[in-house]
N, C-alpha and C positions, 0 to 999 in steps of 0.2 A: 533382094530380100528373100529369106528362106521361109519355108512353110511355118516353122516354129515362130519366126518373127512376125509373120502375118497373123497367126493365131493369137499371139501375145498382144499385138496391137488391137485386134478386134475385141479381145476380152477386156482390155483396159478401157476401150471406148464404151463398153457396157458396164464398167465399174465392177467387174468380176475378176476374181483371182483365177489363175490357171487351174488351181486345185478345185475350185468351185465348178469350173467348166468341165473338168474331168469327172467330177462326181455327177453332174447333171447328165453327162453322156454315158455314164456307167463304165468309164475307163479307170485304170489304176491311177493313184494320186500323182505319180510322177510321169505319166504317159507322155505329156507334151515335151518334157525335158529329154526323154529318150529320142524324140524326133530330131534332135540336133545331129544325131549320128545315124539314124535309121529312118527310112521313108515309111510313111503310114500306108496301110492297104487302101485299095479303092473304096472298100466298104466304110472304113473309118473316115476317109476324106469326105465321102458323101454325108455322113452323119455330122461332121464338123461344119461343112458348108451349109447344110440345112439349119443347124443350130444358130449360125450367125447370119443367115439369109444372104449368103454370097454364093457365087458359083465355085465349083471345083477348080475351074480354070483360074479364078482369082487366087485361090490358095496355092496353086502351082506356079503362080507368077506369069500366067499367060494372058491375063486380062486385067484391066484396071478395076479398082474397087468400085463396085456398083451393086448395091443391095438388090437381091432378086425381088424381094417384096418391100420395096422402099415405102416408108410411111407417106401418106398423103395428107397434106394440110387442107382439110375440107373448107375451112374459112377462106383460105387463099383461092381455092377453086371457085367457091361460091361468089366471090367478089370479082371474078374474072369474066369478061364478056367475050373472051376468045373461045369460039366453038371447038377449035382444035384441042385446047386444054381439056374441055369437058369430055370430048370424045375419046381422048387418049387415056384419061384417068378414071372416068366413071362410066358405068353402064348399068342397065337394068335387065337382068336375065340374059346377059350377053349381047343385048341390043343397045343402040345409042339411046340416051335419055330423051324423053319428049320435052317439049317446052314447058309443059305442066310440071314434070318432075324437076326440071331445072329451077323453076320458080319456087317450088316447095323447098328445095335445098337452099336457095338464096334467102328465103324468109327465115329459115332455121338459123342461118348464120348472119343474119342482119344485126343491126344495133340492138335488137330485142333479145339477143342470145342470153344475157343475164336474167332477163325476165322469164324466159322460157325455162332456163335451168332452175330458177327459184320455184316456179310452178311444179316442175317435176319433183323437186325435193319436198314440197308441200304435199304432193300426192303420196309420195313414199312414206312420209311421216304419219299420214292418216291411216295407213294399213295396219 
């Protein structure tokens, strides 16, 4: 797969046209189509990789698609009792979460999530 094909695939996954991505990055409107014949500079590759949260190596075809900043489903983490999951995905100031922190997160994402969300909306509407 070429760099162009990877960029096109990534933009489609985000529901964006290549023209929109070009505009967002400050490139010319047909910049990505020119990549079919011409390699982008290292600077442009870095901008594209940052935009899509992937590595430059992925764009170059040297690594599998793995988002650099992969979204975390906090509800899934909160419902996990696996300390390895907690330690790998969440921290507080760069340190592992305390048991108190974990309990607070679990309570936030418990069955009372709808109730908590409604209370937050009520507070916002009172402002």
